[in-house]
N, C-alpha and C positions, 0 to 999 in steps of 0.2 A: 440581508435577506437571502434565503436559499431554499431551494426545493430539490428534491433528489428522486430519481427512479432507477431501478436496476434493471439493465437490459441483459438477459442472459444469452446463451448461444441461440443460433438460428432455430426457428420452429417453436420456441418457447415464448410465452406471453410475457410482457413487461411487468416487472414487480414494482409498483408504485409505493414507496416508503414514506415520503414527506413532500408536501407541496405548500411552500410558503406563500406562493402567489395566489393560491385558492383561498387564503385566509381561514382555512380550516384547521391548520395546526399551529399557526402563530409563528413569529419571528425565531430564528435560530439564537443560540446563546451569544451574548456579547462578552467580550473578554473582561476579565478582572484586571483593571489598569493600575491599582494602587496596592502596594505591598503592605499588608496588615499582618504584623507578627502575632496578633491575638486571634486570628483566624485559625480554625482547625486545619486549613489547607492554605497557609499564606502564598499569595501570588499565583495561585492555580485556578484555572477555569475548568469546570467540567463541561464537556462537550454535549450537545444535544445528541441523543442516540438516534441514529438513522437505520440501524439493522445490519445484517450480514450480507457480505457480497456474495456473488454466484460465479461459477465458471463462465467466462466471457467478458463482455464490456459492462461495466457498471457506471452509469452516467449520472454526474452530480452538477447541477447547475444553479446559479444564483448571481447575486450582485452584492457589492460591498463598496465601502468608501465614503466620500463626502457627497451629501445630497441635501440641498437647501439649508446648508449650514450645519448639518449633523452628520457626524462620522459613525458609520455602522461597520462592525466587526462581525465575523462569523467564526464560530468554533463548533465542530461537530465530530462525533465519534463513529467509526465504523468498525465492524468485526469481520476477521478472516477466519472462517472455520477450519477445523482440522482437516487435512487432506487437500487444502487449496493454498495457493500462493499467489502474491501480487508481483507480476513482472514489470509493470510500468504504470505510471500515472500521468496520462497525457493531459496537459493543461492547454486550454484554449483561453487566451488572455486578451480581452477587448476593452481598452481604456476610453473613457469619454472625458478628456482633459489631460493635463500634464500630471503624471505621477511624481514628477520632481525626483526625489531620492529613491523611488522604486516602491513596489508593493511588497509586504512582508508575508512570507509563507513559512510555516513551521509545522514539524511533526513530532509526535512523541508517543512512546508506547503506553498503553493504559487508557483509562477513561477521562483523564484530565491533562492539561498541559500548562507549562509555565508561560505566562503572558505579561510579566513585568520585567523591568531591567534586572532585577534580582534573580529571577527564575527562568529566564530564557536559556540559561546555561544548563538547564535540566532537559532541554529539548534534545531528542535524537539528532536533529539537523534544523537548520533554518537558512533561508536564502532571501534575497532581494530580486524581484523580477522587474525589469526595465522595458519600457516600450514608449516610442514617440506617440504623441497624440494621434489617435484614430488608426494606429497601426496594429493589426491583430497578430499576435504571436501564437504559435502552436509548438509546444516544447514538452519534453519528458521531465516532469517535476522530480520523479523519483531519481532519475539520472543527476539532476541538479543537486538534490539532497545529498547524494552519495560523493559526487566529485567536486562540487563547489562549496558545500556547507560542512560544518556549521560555521557561518560568518559571525555570529554573536556568541560564540561558546557553545558547548554542548558535547555529548558523549560521542556523537558521530554514528553514521551508518556504515558498517563494514562493507556490505555489498548487497545487491539484490539477489533473489527476490525477498519481499517481506513475507515472513512465515506466519502461521496461525497466531491469532491474538487480537487484542483491541488496539486501535491506533486513533489518536486524536489530532485534528488538523486545526490550525489557527491561521486566519486570513485577515490582514489588515492594510488599510490604505486611507491616508489622511488628507489627500490633496485633490483626488479626482474620484469620479465614479468608474467602477470596474465592473463590467459583465464577464463572467467566467464560466467555464464548464471543465469538469474532470472526467476522463474516461479511465477508470480504474480497471486495468486489464488483469484478469484473473485466470489461472489455469489449475488443472488438477496436477497433483504431484505425482509423477510417474515412478512407479516401483518396479523392480525387476521381477520378472515371472520365474518363479521356481518350479521346475517339474517334479512332482512327487512320484519318485521311482521306488517301489518296494525294496528294501534293504537286502533281504535274503536272496531273492532271485538274481539281483546285481552281483552279489558276492559269489554265488554259485557259477554265474556266467564268467567272472573273471577266473576263478579257479579252473574251470573247464578249459578256457582259452589257454591258460598256463600250462596245463597238462598236455594238451595237444601240441603246443609249441615245443615242450620238452620231448615228447614223443617223436615229433618230426626231426628235432635236432639229433636225437640218437640214431634214427634211421640214416640220416646223412653221414654221421661218424661211422657207422658200421659199413655202409657202402664204400666209404673211402678206404677203410681197412681191407 
């Protein structure tokens, strides 16, 4: 179960994209758990599209895991527009019960993600997040993806930030209920400012300076003689 709203920079209004708790949009995609070679996309899950992030903090909140005997996974896709980059993904991880082996988090470029044993190796990265019962963690998930993952195979993330494109996230927990939130921190890509100086005046100025320097040098030589 998942709901998301985007919180841009100060003075801008919140952009609510998806609210699972309101029952208006429905539950987020659950993972494909069985590898089916006859499927057009075997072992892949297409995430629910939540929209494009904006410069600033983009907040995703939800819960997943075991509840009343049923396990709920979340798979969603977000887009990073041209000119923006993701610098951090701050995860607030709040388990209700023992997560035992840890909760699984994975990321993949594109609008789908490998969610079976055979296809998690297609992930950019994947990690396990551990926490004792009722202990809230706040960590940079993007940093974990880069420096600790992938733990189950994958192509790997070379470095941050995440540049423009689609990214799909897969969250899974089979032993406890987990309340979580993401703060996807985004900034504009800084480009160098190039001063547009007309070429001909610049060339003329250089030539004039060179001529004056030459005249000055000859005067000094004539004086010395």
